[in-house]
N, CA and C of each residue as an Amber inpcrd file, in Angstrom:
protein
   609
  -9.6980000   5.1870000  11.1220000  -9.0450000   3.8390000  11.2300000
 -10.9290000   2.7050000  11.0710000 -10.9370000   2.1170000  10.1880000
 -11.6500000   1.4100000   9.4540000 -11.8920000   0.1900000   8.7520000
 -12.7860000  -0.6860000   8.7640000 -12.9870000  -1.8820000   8.2640000
 -13.1890000  -2.2890000   7.4100000 -13.3180000  -1.8280000   5.9370000
 -13.6240000  -2.0210000   5.3740000 -13.7840000  -3.3290000   4.5210000
 -14.3960000  -3.9610000   3.0990000 -15.0660000  -5.3320000   2.1880000
 -14.1080000  -5.2680000   1.0120000 -12.9610000  -5.7710000   0.3700000
 -12.5580000  -5.5980000  -0.4800000 -12.8800000  -6.6100000  -1.0530000
 -13.8680000  -6.6220000  -2.9520000 -13.8480000  -8.5550000  -3.4560000
 -14.0440000  -9.7580000  -2.4660000 -14.6440000  -8.5760000  -1.2150000
 -14.5770000 -10.5530000  -0.1660000 -14.3250000 -10.3080000   1.2230000
 -13.0850000  -9.7890000   1.0890000 -12.1090000 -10.0690000   2.2940000
 -12.1410000  -7.3710000   3.1880000 -11.4890000  -8.7580000   3.9900000
 -12.0100000  -7.2120000   5.2450000 -10.9590000  -7.3150000   4.8540000
 -10.8970000  -5.6200000   5.0960000  -9.4700000  -4.8050000   4.8430000
  -9.4870000  -3.5750000   5.8510000  -7.9240000  -2.7450000   6.4240000
  -8.6010000  -2.1780000   7.8040000  -7.4550000  -0.7770000   6.7810000
  -8.1820000   0.0590000   7.1990000  -6.5260000   1.1380000   6.6070000
  -7.1070000   1.9160000   7.7610000  -5.4290000   1.6110000   8.4720000
  -5.0280000   2.4350000   9.7780000  -4.3890000   3.8020000   9.8030000
  -4.1740000   4.9120000  10.0780000  -3.2650000   6.1030000  10.1450000
  -3.0280000   6.0750000  11.1380000  -1.3570000   5.4060000  10.2650000
  -0.0370000   6.2690000  11.5940000  -0.8510000   8.1990000  12.1480000
  -0.8810000   8.0740000  12.0920000  -0.3490000   9.4750000  12.4310000
  -1.9500000  11.1900000  11.9850000  -2.2600000  11.4810000  13.1240000
  -3.6690000  11.6550000  12.7740000  -3.4240000  12.6470000  11.8460000
  -3.9900000  12.5370000  10.2070000  -5.1350000  13.1370000   9.1330000
  -4.7770000  14.7730000   9.7340000  -4.2390000  15.5440000   9.5110000
  -5.4760000  17.4540000   9.3820000  -6.8660000  17.4820000   7.9630000
  -6.8000000  18.2290000   8.8150000  -7.8750000  18.1400000   7.2200000
  -7.7340000  19.0430000   5.8470000  -6.2190000  19.4350000   6.5040000
  -5.6600000  20.6780000   4.9830000  -4.7380000  19.5250000   4.5210000
  -4.6180000  18.7370000   4.4020000  -3.8000000  17.7690000   4.4230000
  -4.5880000  16.4860000   2.7450000  -3.3150000  16.7660000   2.1940000
  -3.9960000  15.8930000   0.8050000  -3.1570000  15.0000000  -0.3800000
  -5.0720000  14.5940000   0.1060000  -6.0060000  12.9040000  -0.2250000
  -5.4920000  12.4210000  -1.3450000  -4.2940000  11.9380000  -1.5450000
  -4.4900000  11.1700000  -3.2450000  -4.8930000  10.2570000  -3.2100000
  -5.6400000   9.3650000  -2.0590000  -6.2900000   7.8470000  -2.7060000
  -7.5420000   8.2770000  -0.5890000  -8.6010000   8.4350000  -1.1860000
  -9.3690000   8.3640000   0.4060000  -9.6120000   7.8130000   1.0530000
  -9.5340000   8.4110000   2.3020000  -8.6680000   7.6850000   3.8720000
  -7.9850000   6.1410000   3.4190000  -6.6800000   6.3890000   2.8070000
  -5.4240000   5.7320000   2.6950000  -4.7520000   6.1960000   2.5480000
  -3.9270000   7.3720000   1.5840000  -2.8080000   7.8090000   1.3350000
  -3.4670000   9.5030000   0.9600000  -2.0830000   9.1730000   2.3870000
  -2.0530000  11.8560000   2.5630000  -0.2930000  11.7210000   2.4340000
  -0.6310000  12.9470000   1.7770000   0.8220000  13.2270000   1.8460000
   1.0380000  14.0250000   3.9800000   1.9560000  13.1730000   3.8900000
   2.5470000  13.2470000   4.7610000   2.4980000  12.5480000   5.7110000
   1.5780000  11.4600000   5.6580000   1.6690000  11.0520000   6.5790000
   1.3130000   8.8690000   5.5230000   1.6730000   8.3350000   6.9190000
   1.7260000   7.2900000   6.9290000   0.9420000   6.3900000   7.2740000
   0.1560000   5.3600000   6.5970000  -1.1800000   4.7390000   6.6520000
  -0.4170000   2.9630000   6.4110000  -1.5210000   2.4670000   7.2400000
  -0.7650000   0.8190000   7.6160000  -2.8680000  -0.4090000   7.0720000
  -2.5230000  -1.1550000   5.9270000  -3.3290000  -1.6970000   5.5550000
  -3.1650000  -2.8700000   6.6220000  -4.4310000  -3.5710000   6.7900000
  -3.6660000  -4.6770000   6.5440000  -4.6270000  -5.5540000   6.0870000
  -4.8760000  -7.2270000   4.9900000  -4.6390000  -7.4680000   3.9090000
  -5.4030000  -8.2380000   4.8080000  -6.6600000  -9.1420000   4.4910000
  -7.0980000 -10.3670000   4.6840000  -7.5210000 -11.3550000   3.5470000
  -6.6640000 -12.5330000   3.7810000  -6.1930000 -13.4270000   2.9990000
  -4.9560000 -14.8410000   3.0110000  -4.9850000 -15.6340000   3.3010000
  -4.4920000 -17.4620000   2.9630000  -3.8920000 -17.4890000   1.6800000
  -3.8860000 -16.6720000   0.6240000  -3.2750000 -17.1340000  -0.7360000
  -2.3170000 -15.2140000  -1.2880000  -0.9700000 -16.2130000  -1.1260000
  -0.4520000 -16.1590000  -1.7370000  -0.6150000 -14.7740000  -2.0750000
  -0.2060000 -15.4690000  -4.0400000  -0.5370000 -14.8390000  -5.6310000
  -2.2140000 -13.5700000  -4.4460000  -3.2020000 -13.9400000  -4.0420000
  -4.0610000 -12.8290000  -4.1300000  -3.4890000 -11.3420000  -3.1090000
  -2.2740000 -11.9030000  -2.2720000  -1.7820000 -11.2280000  -1.6630000
  -0.4250000  -9.9630000  -1.9720000  -0.3170000 -10.8480000  -3.5050000
   0.8150000 -10.5840000  -4.4190000  -0.2480000  -8.3080000  -4.9440000
  -1.4650000  -9.0020000  -5.3620000  -2.6230000  -9.1400000  -6.0980000
  -3.5980000  -7.9170000  -5.6510000  -3.0260000  -8.1070000  -4.4730000
  -3.4510000  -7.1970000  -3.1210000  -2.9910000  -5.3170000  -2.8600000
  -1.7880000  -6.0240000  -2.6180000  -1.0760000  -4.6260000  -2.9060000
  -0.0190000  -4.1160000  -3.0360000  -0.2270000  -4.8850000  -4.8190000
   0.0750000  -3.9660000  -5.3890000  -0.8740000  -3.2420000  -6.0890000
  -2.6920000  -4.3390000  -5.6840000  -3.5570000  -3.1380000  -6.3960000
  -3.4160000  -1.6350000  -5.9610000  -3.0000000  -1.5070000  -4.7110000
  -2.8810000   0.3060000  -3.5820000  -2.1580000   0.7320000  -5.0030000
  -0.5660000   0.6200000  -5.3930000   0.0810000   1.0300000  -5.9190000
  -0.7130000   2.1130000  -6.8870000  -1.0900000   0.4570000  -7.9280000
  -1.4720000   0.4550000  -9.8000000  -2.9480000   1.7480000  -9.8660000
  -3.1850000   2.0300000  -8.2770000  -4.0520000   2.1940000  -8.4140000
  -4.2840000   3.5070000  -8.6990000  -3.1180000   4.2130000  -7.1230000
  -2.3950000   5.9270000  -6.7430000  -1.6850000   6.3100000  -8.1360000
  -1.0290000   5.1180000  -9.0280000  -0.0540000   6.3340000 -10.1150000
  -1.5330000   5.7090000 -10.8480000  -2.7900000   5.2820000 -11.3620000
  -3.3280000   5.6740000 -13.3450000  -4.6690000   5.7590000 -12.7950000
  -4.7240000   6.2910000 -11.2830000  -6.7000000   6.8860000 -11.0970000
  -7.3850000   6.2010000 -11.2660000  -7.6280000   5.3610000 -10.9590000
  -7.9930000   4.4980000 -11.7490000  -8.7330000   3.5940000  -9.9220000
  -9.8130000   4.1490000  -9.0990000 -10.8510000   4.1750000  -7.8590000
 -11.5320000   2.9260000  -7.8990000 -10.9100000   2.4290000  -6.4380000
 -11.4530000   1.3010000  -5.5960000 -12.9790000   0.8270000  -5.5500000
 -13.3360000   0.0970000  -5.2360000 -14.3610000  -0.2530000  -5.4930000
 -14.2240000  -1.1180000  -4.0770000 -15.1470000  -0.5860000  -3.2830000
 -15.4530000  -1.0060000  -1.3540000 -17.3940000  -1.0360000  -1.6070000
 -17.0400000  -2.4650000  -0.3140000 -18.2080000  -3.0430000   0.0420000
 -18.1070000  -2.3960000   1.9000000 -19.3470000  -1.4430000   2.1590000
 -19.0080000  -1.0910000   3.5700000 -20.3440000  -0.3720000   3.5980000
 -21.1940000  -1.7980000   4.1280000 -22.5680000  -1.3370000   4.8020000
 -23.0980000  -1.0930000   3.0200000 -22.5900000  -0.4440000   2.0350000
 -23.0970000  -0.3390000   0.9390000 -21.9220000   0.0850000  -0.1360000
 -22.5710000  -0.1090000  -1.3510000 -20.9040000  -0.1050000  -2.4280000
 -20.4790000   1.2980000  -2.2870000 -19.7910000   1.7540000  -2.7640000
 -18.6550000   3.3730000  -3.4050000 -17.2920000   3.3730000  -2.8590000
 -16.4370000   4.2540000  -3.5780000 -15.8050000   3.5380000  -4.2120000
 -14.5670000   5.0030000  -3.2620000 -12.6860000   4.6210000  -3.3470000
 -12.1210000   4.3100000  -2.7440000 -10.9180000   6.1480000  -3.9260000
 -11.4670000   7.3660000  -4.4560000 -11.4410000   7.7930000  -4.9410000
  -9.8420000   8.2210000  -4.8530000  -9.7090000   7.7790000  -6.5530000
  -7.5690000   8.7430000  -6.0150000  -7.5070000  10.3390000  -6.5940000
  -7.6670000  11.2350000  -6.1560000  -7.2560000  12.5910000  -6.4610000
  -7.2200000  12.6830000  -8.2490000  -5.4450000  12.3530000  -8.2790000
  -5.6590000  12.5060000  -9.8060000  -3.8240000  11.5530000  -9.5250000
  -4.2220000  11.4860000 -10.3610000  -2.9860000   9.5700000 -11.2400000
  -1.8870000  10.6120000 -10.9670000  -1.3370000   9.9960000  -9.4070000
   0.2090000  10.1000000  -8.8200000   1.6930000   9.3780000  -9.2370000
   1.8980000   9.5830000  -8.7700000   4.0240000   8.9850000  -9.2370000
   4.1780000   7.8750000  -8.6230000   4.4880000   7.4180000  -8.5200000
   4.2980000   5.7620000  -7.1510000   5.4970000   4.8340000  -7.6500000
   6.4040000   4.9820000  -6.8490000   7.3170000   4.4470000  -5.5370000
   7.3690000   3.1670000  -5.5370000   6.8470000   1.9460000  -5.9920000
   6.1100000   0.6290000  -4.8350000   7.4580000  -0.2370000  -4.7840000
   7.5640000   0.0400000  -3.4910000   9.2310000  -1.2680000  -2.9970000
   8.8300000  -2.4330000  -2.8500000   9.2720000  -3.0600000  -3.0580000
   8.4300000  -4.6790000  -3.3150000  10.1520000  -5.5320000  -2.6620000
   9.2630000  -7.1380000  -1.9220000  10.0680000  -7.3940000  -0.9470000
  10.7180000  -8.4830000  -2.1820000  11.2650000  -8.0410000  -3.0340000
  11.9490000  -8.9590000  -4.2600000  13.1360000  -8.4170000  -4.1600000
  14.7910000  -9.5410000  -4.6950000  16.4080000  -8.6700000  -5.0530000
  16.4310000  -8.4880000  -6.3650000  16.6040000 -10.4110000  -6.3900000
  16.8410000 -11.0830000  -7.4540000  15.9980000 -10.0920000  -8.9450000
  16.4980000  -9.7490000 -10.4420000  16.2110000  -9.2750000 -11.3320000
  14.3790000  -9.5670000 -11.5370000  14.5310000 -11.0970000 -11.3770000
  14.2090000 -12.0470000 -12.6190000  12.6640000 -10.8790000 -12.0990000
  12.9750000 -11.5560000  -9.8510000  11.4340000 -11.6110000  -8.9620000
  10.9520000 -10.2240000  -9.7490000  12.0590000  -9.2820000  -9.6250000
  11.3200000  -7.6910000  -9.1670000  10.0850000  -7.6620000 -10.4940000
  11.1640000  -7.8120000 -11.4620000  10.2190000  -8.6050000 -13.2250000
   8.5980000  -8.9790000 -12.7750000   8.8370000 -10.5480000 -12.4220000
   7.7150000 -10.6150000 -12.4730000   6.3620000 -10.2320000 -11.6380000
   6.9210000  -9.2990000 -10.9280000   6.0700000  -8.3190000  -9.9580000
   5.2710000  -7.1640000 -10.8590000   6.4910000  -6.7400000 -11.6430000
   6.1210000  -6.2040000 -12.0290000   4.4860000  -5.7510000 -13.6320000
   5.4900000  -7.8740000 -13.3120000   4.3290000  -8.0880000 -14.7310000
   2.7550000  -8.2870000 -13.6730000   3.1640000  -9.1790000 -12.6150000
   1.8790000  -9.1390000 -11.9790000   0.7960000  -7.7560000 -12.6030000
   1.4710000  -6.9380000 -11.6900000   0.8160000  -4.9490000 -11.7340000
   0.0300000  -4.7890000 -13.2690000   1.0800000  -4.6390000 -13.8080000
   0.4120000  -4.9740000 -15.6040000  -0.3850000  -5.5020000 -16.3200000
  -0.2550000  -6.4270000 -15.6380000  -1.8470000  -7.5810000 -16.1720000
  -3.2410000  -7.2120000 -14.4090000  -2.1360000  -7.5080000 -13.2850000
  -3.7450000  -6.2570000 -12.9130000  -4.1680000  -5.2630000 -13.1920000
  -3.1880000  -3.5890000 -14.4700000  -3.4640000  -2.4850000 -15.1440000
  -3.9630000  -3.5500000 -15.7060000  -3.4240000  -4.1460000 -15.9490000
  -4.9800000  -4.0430000 -17.8760000  -6.7160000  -4.9360000 -16.9690000
  -6.5550000  -5.7080000 -15.7600000  -7.9130000  -5.7480000 -15.5940000
  -8.4410000  -4.7340000 -15.0540000  -8.7610000  -4.2510000 -15.4280000
  -8.7920000  -3.2300000 -14.1470000  -9.5210000  -1.4970000 -15.0220000
  -8.5350000  -2.2440000 -15.9270000  -8.2420000  -0.8580000 -16.9660000
  -8.1900000   0.7730000 -17.3080000  -6.4170000   0.7180000 -16.3920000
  -5.9940000   1.9760000 -16.1850000  -4.7540000   1.1760000 -17.2790000
  -4.9270000   3.4440000 -17.3700000  -4.1040000   3.4060000 -18.6310000
  -2.7450000   3.0900000 -19.1160000  -2.2650000   2.0080000 -20.3080000
  -0.7670000   2.0880000 -19.8500000   0.2020000   2.0290000 -20.1500000
  -0.3830000   3.7770000 -20.5780000   0.6210000   4.6440000 -20.6750000
   0.6260000   5.1730000 -19.5130000  -0.2720000   5.7480000 -18.9640000
  -0.4170000   5.7810000 -16.8940000   0.6540000   4.6300000 -16.0900000
   0.4680000   4.1780000 -16.3500000   0.8590000   2.8500000 -15.7370000
   1.9120000   2.4570000 -16.2050000   3.3090000   3.0850000 -17.2900000
   3.8600000   2.6450000 -17.6170000   5.0570000   4.5250000 -16.4500000
   4.4220000   5.4910000 -17.2990000   5.5830000   6.4110000 -16.6860000
   5.0020000   6.8960000 -15.1010000   4.1460000   6.4920000 -14.1410000
   3.9050000   7.3220000 -12.9110000   4.4410000   5.6090000 -11.9480000
   5.1770000   5.0160000 -12.1630000   4.6840000   3.6720000 -11.5650000
   6.5830000   2.9620000 -12.0710000   7.0040000   2.9360000 -10.2950000
   8.6980000   2.2310000 -10.3630000   8.5180000   1.9460000  -9.4510000
   9.4790000   0.1450000  -9.9240000   9.8840000  -0.9750000  -8.6890000
  10.9750000  -0.3600000  -8.7730000  11.6000000  -0.7500000  -7.3400000
  12.2120000  -0.8630000  -6.1900000  11.8420000  -2.1370000  -5.9920000
  13.1130000  -2.7160000  -4.8260000  13.5180000  -4.0340000  -4.0220000
  13.4750000  -3.8390000  -3.1100000  13.5890000  -3.8250000  -2.4330000
  14.0890000  -3.1870000  -0.7810000  13.3300000  -4.2860000   0.0050000
  14.0250000  -5.0890000   0.4140000  14.5020000  -6.2550000   1.0950000
  15.2680000  -5.7840000   2.0210000  16.5070000  -4.8440000   1.9270000
  17.2110000  -4.2920000   2.6900000  17.3870000  -3.2650000   3.3580000
  17.8870000  -3.5330000   4.5980000  17.9040000  -1.3990000   4.9120000
  19.1170000  -1.3940000   3.6490000  19.6500000  -1.3220000   3.0760000
  20.4150000  -0.7880000   2.6430000  18.8980000  -0.8910000   1.3050000
  17.9600000  -1.1690000   0.2460000  18.1450000  -1.1970000  -0.5150000
  16.8740000  -0.4290000  -0.0590000  16.4190000  -0.6110000   1.2230000
  15.3500000   0.9670000   2.0020000  15.9300000   2.1650000   1.6040000
  17.3220000   2.3680000   1.7860000  17.7720000   3.3590000   1.3430000
  18.0140000   4.2360000  -0.1550000  18.0090000   2.4220000  -0.6920000
  18.5440000   3.8650000  -2.5170000  16.5500000   3.3530000  -3.2010000
  16.1230000   3.2330000  -2.3830000  14.2010000   3.5090000  -2.6950000
  13.9720000   4.6810000  -2.2450000  14.5620000   4.7980000  -1.4340000
  14.1060000   6.3620000  -0.8820000  14.9480000   7.5050000  -1.8210000
  16.0140000   7.1570000  -2.6570000  16.6660000   7.8640000  -3.1190000
  16.1060000   8.3560000  -4.3090000  15.6530000   6.7550000  -5.0200000
  15.6830000   5.9020000  -5.7200000  14.2690000   7.6610000  -6.0290000
  12.8540000   7.5970000  -4.7230000  12.2750000   8.3950000  -4.7800000
  11.6570000   9.3330000  -5.1090000  12.6810000  10.2100000  -4.4220000
  13.2640000  11.8830000  -4.1380000  13.7330000  12.0660000  -5.6330000
  14.6320000  11.7310000  -7.0030000  14.2380000  12.1590000  -7.7940000
  13.9140000  10.9240000  -9.3610000  12.9930000   9.8450000  -8.3720000
  11.5780000   9.6000000  -9.3720000  10.2010000  11.5360000  -8.9070000
  10.5050000  11.6570000  -7.6870000   9.4220000  13.0900000  -7.5590000
   8.4620000  12.0460000  -7.1990000   8.3140000  11.5550000  -6.9820000
   7.3940000  10.4340000  -6.1010000   6.6500000  11.1770000  -5.3800000
   5.0420000  10.6830000  -5.6040000   4.0210000  11.4650000  -4.3830000
   3.4320000  10.6990000  -3.4820000   3.9050000   9.3910000  -4.0910000
   3.2740000   7.8810000  -2.6820000   4.8770000   7.3000000  -3.2280000
   5.2580000   6.7620000  -1.7330000   5.4510000   5.2670000  -1.5560000
   4.5610000   4.2580000  -1.5380000   4.6220000   3.0100000  -1.8690000
   2.9660000   1.8930000  -1.5450000   4.5060000   1.1130000  -0.8850000
   4.6390000   0.4310000  -0.2120000   5.8770000  -0.6420000   0.5150000
   4.7810000  -1.8830000   0.7620000   4.9500000  -2.9630000  -0.4430000
   4.5270000  -4.2980000   0.4390000   4.7890000  -5.7690000   0.4770000
   3.7860000  -6.0250000   0.9060000   4.7820000  -7.0810000   1.9930000
   5.9260000  -7.3400000   2.9910000   5.9270000  -6.1880000   3.6130000
   6.8150000  -6.2080000   5.0110000   6.9590000  -7.5290000   5.2600000
   6.4680000  -8.0240000   5.3630000   7.1110000  -9.1930000   6.8870000
   8.0670000  -9.6680000   5.9920000   7.9550000  -9.6300000   4.5600000
   9.3280000 -10.4490000   3.9000000  10.0640000 -10.1490000   3.6050000
  10.6170000  -8.8390000   3.8750000  11.5740000  -8.1550000   4.6500000
  12.4500000  -8.4890000   6.0940000  13.5680000  -8.1860000   5.2600000
  15.1190000  -8.1410000   6.6690000  15.5840000  -7.3250000   7.8080000
  13.9380000  -6.0770000   7.8480000  14.3080000  -4.4910000   8.7710000
  13.0560000  -4.7840000   8.7570000  13.1950000  -4.8620000  10.0390000
  12.2730000  -5.1880000  11.7980000  11.8730000  -4.1020000  11.7300000
   9.7850000  -3.9770000  11.5520000   8.7280000  -3.2690000  11.1070000
   9.4120000  -1.8640000  12.1770000   9.3090000  -2.2610000  13.1590000
   9.0540000  -1.0990000  13.8230000  10.3340000   0.2970000  13.0170000
  11.4720000  -0.1590000  13.0550000  12.1540000   0.7210000  12.0660000
  11.4610000   0.8400000  10.7340000  11.5200000  -0.4970000  10.0130000
  11.2590000  -0.2820000   9.3370000  10.1270000   1.4470000   8.6850000
   8.8940000   1.3370000   9.6320000   7.7960000   2.2630000  10.1860000
   8.3720000   3.9660000  10.7430000   9.4990000   3.5360000  11.4310000
   9.7370000   4.7630000  11.7020000  10.3650000   5.7120000  10.6560000
  11.7500000   4.5880000   9.1650000  12.8780000   4.8980000   8.8290000
  11.5130000   6.2640000   7.8520000   9.8990000   5.6840000   7.7360000
   9.2420000   5.7390000   6.6450000   8.4340000   6.7030000   6.8360000
   7.4790000   7.5230000   8.0210000   7.9650000   8.7240000   8.7020000
   7.8790000   9.6080000   8.6320000   9.1610000   9.2780000   8.5400000
  10.4900000  10.4250000   8.7670000  10.2040000  10.9690000   7.5650000
  10.3890000  10.1100000   5.8840000  10.5020000  10.2940000   4.5790000
   8.8850000  11.2030000   4.3400000   8.3120000  10.4070000   4.7680000
   7.1790000  10.8570000   4.9700000   6.2100000  12.5290000   5.6820000
   7.0710000  12.9160000   6.4710000   6.5550000  14.2160000   7.2180000
   7.9060000  15.5770000   6.1650000   9.4180000  14.8240000   6.3540000
   9.8510000  16.0360000   5.7590000  10.3920000  16.1000000   4.4460000
   9.3860000  15.1850000   3.7440000   9.1110000  14.8620000   1.3930000
   8.3620000  15.0020000   1.9720000   6.6040000  15.4820000   2.7540000
   5.8990000  15.7520000   2.5610000   5.1960000  14.3520000   1.1930000
   5.5730000  13.2580000   1.5380000   4.9740000  12.3190000   0.6720000
   3.7930000  11.2030000   1.4080000   2.5020000  10.3700000   0.5060000
   1.7020000   9.6350000   1.3380000   2.7020000   8.6580000   0.9110000
   2.8380000   7.4040000   2.0660000   3.6780000   5.9680000   2.2800000
   2.3790000   4.8960000   2.3630000   1.9330000   4.3630000   2.2020000
   1.3260000   3.5180000   2.0830000   1.8830000   1.9890000   3.0630000
   1.7480000   0.9210000   3.7180000   2.4620000   0.0830000   3.3530000
   1.1660000  -1.2060000   3.6160000   1.0440000  -2.0110000   3.1750000
   0.0430000  -3.2960000   2.9390000   0.6090000  -3.6530000   2.8430000
   0.3300000  -4.7790000   4.3670000   0.3210000  -6.2010000   4.7860000
  -0.7890000  -7.2180000   4.4720000   0.0750000  -7.7630000   4.4430000
  -1.5410000  -9.1540000   3.6010000  -1.1580000 -10.9170000   4.6980000
  -2.4760000 -10.8990000   5.8210000  -2.5430000 -11.5200000   7.4010000
  -3.1710000 -11.4860000   6.5830000  -3.5390000 -13.5150000   7.7350000
  -4.2710000 -14.5860000   7.9400000  -5.3070000 -14.4150000   8.8660000
  -6.2240000 -15.1140000   8.5290000  -7.8150000 -14.9010000   8.4510000
  -7.1400000 -14.9200000  10.4040000  -7.4430000 -15.5410000  10.5870000
  -6.7950000 -16.1270000  12.0450000  -5.4020000 -14.6230000  12.3560000
  -4.9990000 -14.3110000  11.7930000  -3.9710000 -13.1360000  12.3530000
  -4.2770000 -12.1630000  12.3970000  -5.7060000 -12.5950000  11.3500000
  -6.1970000 -11.0220000  10.7200000  -6.9110000  -9.9190000  12.0060000
  -7.9460000 -11.5920000  12.4750000  -9.2580000 -12.0780000  13.5480000
  -8.2380000 -10.5650000  15.1350000  -7.4130000 -11.6780000  15.6860000
  -6.5720000 -11.3540000  16.0070000  -6.6280000  -9.3550000  16.7730000
  -5.7740000  -9.0220000  15.3370000  -4.4770000  -7.6320000  15.1640000
  -7.2520000  -6.7920000  14.9020000  -7.9890000  -7.1700000  15.0290000
  -9.1500000  -6.1340000  15.2160000  -9.6630000  -6.3020000  16.4250000
  -9.5280000  -7.7380000  17.1210000  -9.0350000  -7.8690000  18.5820000
  -8.1890000  -6.7870000  19.5190000  -7.6170000  -6.6070000  19.1240000
  -6.4810000  -5.5320000  19.9380000  -6.3280000  -4.1330000  18.8400000
  -7.6220000  -3.5030000  17.7000000  -7.9160000  -2.9080000  17.4490000
  -8.7290000  -1.8530000  18.1080000  -9.9820000  -3.0600000  19.3040000
 -10.7070000  -2.3120000  18.9600000 -12.3800000  -2.8760000  17.9650000
 -11.9940000  -3.1070000  16.3490000 -13.1730000  -3.2100000  15.9260000
 -14.0140000  -4.7820000  14.9220000 -13.8470000  -5.3370000  16.5570000
 -15.3720000  -6.6160000  15.8640000 -16.1880000  -5.9260000  16.8310000
 -17.1790000  -6.8620000  16.7240000 -18.2490000  -6.3480000  17.4580000
 -18.1630000  -7.8890000  18.8000000 -17.7120000  -9.2440000  17.9770000
 -17.9940000 -10.9890000  18.3470000 -16.7510000 -10.3410000  20.2070000
 -16.6850000 -12.0910000  21.0510000 -16.3060000 -11.5830000  21.3760000
 -15.0470000 -11.5130000  21.5870000 -13.7760000 -10.7940000  21.7610000
 -11.8770000 -11.9030000  21.7320000 -11.4620000 -12.9910000  22.5210000
 -10.3800000 -13.4820000  23.1040000 -10.3920000 -15.2730000  23.4740000
  -8.8930000 -13.9560000  24.0770000
């Protein structure tokens, strides 16, 4: 677990299970096969939250590394372009298309291959338990290397139940699972205190 700064925002990548050295990392320190990674993203802006959540899915699918600031500028490298299913908290067709268009704009902004974007990235509604199961079934048919879940606090699924289900999928099907949750600065600071990642005093 460690804190980074991306685009001025603080981010914590917390690997839910201890990753062994033989695990295949699809994205440095972030996405590994058979492992669930929780990503806490500090932001108070909804649009920025959407972009921040989609960023992981787009980069995994297209192989574009993520530049981060951790005392010095480094890159979270993507081992290779992956097949990715992205679960979003939208169930109306127009909303789902809107999410995909945001991702397309992001892909263009970071210089990702349009061909890889179209062939490697699939969006599915994932707000209810029924939609979650449909998304998991789709990931199997799509032969996804990774599942990226965006903004789960908007789901109608208890977070602990969501993580437990996805941990089972990660292990049994050897897929990487990344859960990205945008948090307000206040909540993010509370989380840092809870995880012992701050040098300052915690109230």
